[in-house]
C-alpha positions in Angstrom: 221.2 58.6 -56.4 224.4 60.2 -55.1 224.1 64.0 -54.6 227.0 66.3 -54.6 227.5 70.1 -54.4 230.5 71.6 -56.3 232.4 74.8 -56.6 233.9 77.4 -54.4 233.2 77.5 -50.7 229.9 79.4 -50.2 229.1 79.2 -53.9 228.4 75.6 -54.4 226.0 74.3 -57.1 224.0 71.1 -57.2 225.3 68.1 -59.0 224.9 64.3 -59.1 227.4 61.5 -59.2 226.6 58.7 -61.7 228.9 55.7 -62.3 231.8 57.6 -60.6 231.4 60.7 -62.7 230.1 64.1 -61.5 227.4 66.0 -63.4 225.9 69.5 -63.1 222.2 69.6 -62.4 222.1 73.2 -61.3 219.8 74.1 -64.1 217.1 72.1 -62.4 217.9 72.7 -58.7 220.2 75.4 -57.2 221.2 73.5 -54.1 220.1 70.7 -51.8 218.5 72.6 -49.0 215.4 72.2 -46.7 213.0 73.3 -49.4 214.5 70.8 -51.9 214.0 67.8 -49.5 210.5 68.8 -48.2 209.1 69.4 -51.8 209.7 65.9 -53.3 213.0 67.1 -54.5 214.6 63.6 -54.7 211.7 62.2 -56.7 211.7 65.2 -59.1 215.5 65.1 -59.5 215.4 61.5 -60.4 212.8 62.1 -63.1 214.9 65.0 -64.4 218.0 62.8 -64.7 216.1 60.1 -66.4 214.6 62.5 -68.9 218.0 64.3 -69.5 220.6 61.6 -69.0 222.2 62.1 -72.4 222.4 65.9 -72.0 224.0 66.3 -68.5 227.2 68.3 -68.4 230.1 66.5 -66.8 231.9 68.5 -64.1 235.8 68.7 -64.5 237.5 66.1 -62.4 239.6 68.7 -60.3 236.5 70.7 -59.2 236.2 71.1 -55.5 233.3 69.2 -53.8 231.6 70.9 -50.9 229.2 69.3 -48.5 226.5 67.5 -50.5 223.7 69.6 -49.1 223.2 73.2 -48.0 223.9 74.2 -44.4 221.2 72.3 -42.3 219.3 73.8 -39.4 221.3 71.5 -37.0 223.8 68.7 -36.8 222.8 66.2 -34.0 225.5 63.8 -32.8 225.3 60.6 -30.9 228.1 59.9 -28.4 229.6 56.5 -27.4 227.4 54.5 -29.7 229.9 51.8 -30.4 230.7 49.4 -27.4 234.4 49.2 -28.4 234.8 53.0 -28.5 233.0 53.5 -25.1 235.4 50.9 -23.6 238.6 52.4 -25.1 237.7 55.8 -23.5 236.9 54.3 -20.2 233.2 55.4 -20.4 230.2 53.5 -19.2 228.0 51.9 -21.9 225.1 54.3 -22.2 221.6 53.2 -21.3 220.1 55.8 -23.7 221.7 57.6 -26.6 223.9 60.5 -25.6 223.0 63.6 -27.6 225.2 66.6 -28.4 225.2 69.3 -31.0 227.8 70.2 -33.6 227.9 73.7 -35.0 226.9 74.1 -38.5 229.7 76.5 -39.0 232.0 73.5 -38.7 230.9 72.2 -42.0 233.4 71.8 -44.8 233.8 69.6 -47.9 235.2 66.1 -47.8 238.6 67.1 -49.0 238.9 70.6 -47.4 241.6 71.4 -44.9 241.1 70.6 -41.2 242.4 73.5 -39.0 243.7 72.7 -35.5 242.1 75.5 -33.4 243.8 78.2 -31.5 245.2 76.9 -28.2 244.3 73.3 -29.1 246.5 70.5 -27.6 244.3 67.4 -28.3 242.6 67.5 -31.7 241.3 64.0 -32.6 239.5 62.2 -35.4 236.2 60.2 -35.6 234.8 58.5 -38.7 231.0 58.3 -38.6 228.0 57.2 -40.5 225.6 60.2 -40.8 221.9 60.3 -41.4 220.3 63.0 -43.5 216.6 63.7 -42.8 214.2 63.9 -45.7 211.0 65.3 -44.1 209.9 67.0 -40.9 210.1 64.5 -38.0 208.5 65.0 -34.6 207.7 62.1 -32.2 208.4 59.5 -34.9 207.8 55.8 -34.1 210.9 53.6 -34.6 209.0 51.4 -37.1 208.4 54.5 -39.3 211.7 56.1 -38.8 213.3 55.3 -42.1 210.4 56.9 -44.0 211.9 60.2 -42.7 215.4 59.6 -44.0 216.6 61.0 -47.3 220.0 59.3 -47.3 223.4 58.9 -45.7 226.7 60.7 -45.6 230.3 60.1 -44.4 231.3 62.4 -41.5 234.7 63.0 -39.8 233.6 64.2 -36.4 236.8 66.1 -35.6 237.0 66.6 -31.9 239.2 68.7 -29.5 239.4 66.5 -26.4 240.7 69.1 -23.9 237.9 71.5 -24.9 235.4 68.6 -24.9 236.3 66.9 -21.6 238.6 69.1 -19.5 237.1 72.5 -19.9 233.8 72.0 -18.1 230.3 72.1 -19.4 229.0 70.0 -22.3 230.9 68.2 -25.1 229.8 70.9 -27.6 232.8 73.2 -27.2 235.2 70.5 -28.4 233.0 69.5 -31.3 232.0 72.7 -33.1 235.3 74.4 -34.1 235.6 75.6 -37.6 236.4 72.8 -40.1 235.5 70.1 -37.6 232.7 68.6 -39.7 233.9 67.4 -43.1 231.0 65.8 -44.8 230.6 64.0 -48.1 231.7 63.7 -50.8 228.2 62.4 -51.6 224.8 62.1 -50.1 223.8 58.6 -51.0 220.0 58.0 -51.1 218.7 55.3 -48.8 217.6 53.0 -51.8 221.3 52.6 -52.7 222.3 50.9 -49.4 221.1 47.4 -49.2 221.7 47.0 -45.4 222.3 50.0 -43.2 223.2 47.5 -40.5 226.2 46.3 -42.4 228.3 49.3 -43.5 232.1 49.2 -43.2 233.8 52.4 -42.0 237.6 53.1 -41.8 240.0 55.9 -41.1 243.8 56.3 -41.6 246.2 59.0 -40.4 249.4 59.3 -42.5 248.6 56.0 -44.2 248.2 54.0 -40.9 244.8 52.5 -40.3 243.4 53.5 -36.9 239.6 52.8 -37.2 238.0 49.9 -38.9 234.3 49.4 -37.9 230.9 48.4 -39.0 227.4 49.8 -38.4 226.4 46.3 -37.2 228.1 47.2 -34.0 226.1 50.3 -33.2 224.6 50.1 -29.7 221.5 52.1 -30.9 220.4 51.4 -34.5 219.7 54.0 -37.2 215.8 53.7 -36.9 216.0 53.9 -33.1 218.3 57.0 -33.2 215.9 58.8 -35.6 213.0 58.0 -33.5 214.8 58.8 -30.2 216.1 62.2 -31.3 212.6 63.2 -32.6 211.3 62.8 -29.1 213.3 65.8 -28.0 213.5 68.1 -31.0 211.9 68.5 -34.4 214.1 67.3 -37.2 213.8 69.4 -40.3 214.6 68.3 -43.9 218.3 68.4 -44.5 219.2 68.0 -40.9 222.0 65.5 -40.0 222.3 63.0 -37.3 225.8 61.5 -36.9 225.6 58.1 -35.3 228.9 57.7 -33.4 232.3 56.4 -34.0 234.0 52.9 -33.6 237.1 52.3 -31.7 240.5 53.6 -32.8 240.3 57.4 -31.9 243.5 59.1 -30.8 242.2 59.5 -27.2 241.9 55.7 -26.9 245.6 55.0 -27.2 248.2 54.9 -24.4 249.7 57.4 -24.7 247.0 59.2 -26.7 247.7 60.2 -30.3 246.6 63.6 -31.5 246.6 65.4 -34.8 249.5 67.8 -35.7 250.2 70.1 -38.6 251.1 68.2 -41.7 249.1 65.1 -40.9 246.9 63.6 -43.5 243.6 62.0 -42.6 241.8 59.6 -45.0 238.5 57.9 -44.3 235.8 56.1 -46.0 232.6 54.0 -45.9 230.8 51.5 -48.1 228.5 53.3 -50.5 229.4 56.9 -49.1 232.8 57.4 -50.7 236.1 58.6 -49.3 237.6 61.8 -47.8 241.1 63.2 -47.5 242.0 66.1 -45.3 245.4 67.8 -44.7 245.8 69.2 -41.2 247.1 72.7 -40.6 247.5 74.8 -37.5 245.3 77.9 -36.8 246.8 81.2 -38.2 245.2 84.6 -38.1 
């Protein structure tokens, strides 16, 4: 299945995408939140769709899509998880996954505006393959890790490099600004991706391709990441783990290239759909 949430910001309703068309299922489930995932929501929704496939109401084509799930308890991110990206930024290849957190208030829909923060000089892009947790996970074994996954989502891990690298402390302050986590347009359930170790990801700015990667080049695999993160914190249903970005971020160029007002970011991944964001400067 492909899950969507549609409607005005903060008032999204649950829907599904079937054969490229979006349908309203809010009569069955209000939204895709922690309670939905932990109470066999995917299985129950699948049955509902099968039983009502001829009666589903199609959503108008111009309707806004929000994130394909309700605000999770946390967004966990893995840094420098592609060898080529670590090399382009001059970083050492990590011996263990680098973990940082991204604010849940950064979440926006796949095609919502990205806002360059106040006082920003170095706002950057990062296309990423995100994992959505399906059930509570604590001290999970790698061999069992995919049993705890509901599905996967496309994520633009927008990053302010000066805030992240030059302002002291952890990376978090450059990662959690408002609008810095466009996700969606769909949550694709794990059964619809034949090989999570072979998913192409790409990103363009103003029509020029900058990132073109594949999950086969992850340093730490999806099962390993789920298991590893669960050793340090309990993952709740609906939580997101973003697995890192391939080479081609603005920071990696000489001289670096950063986002400016009027830029258009487009990105996509196999099975996960595409995003498009217009970039604007912060205004009160």
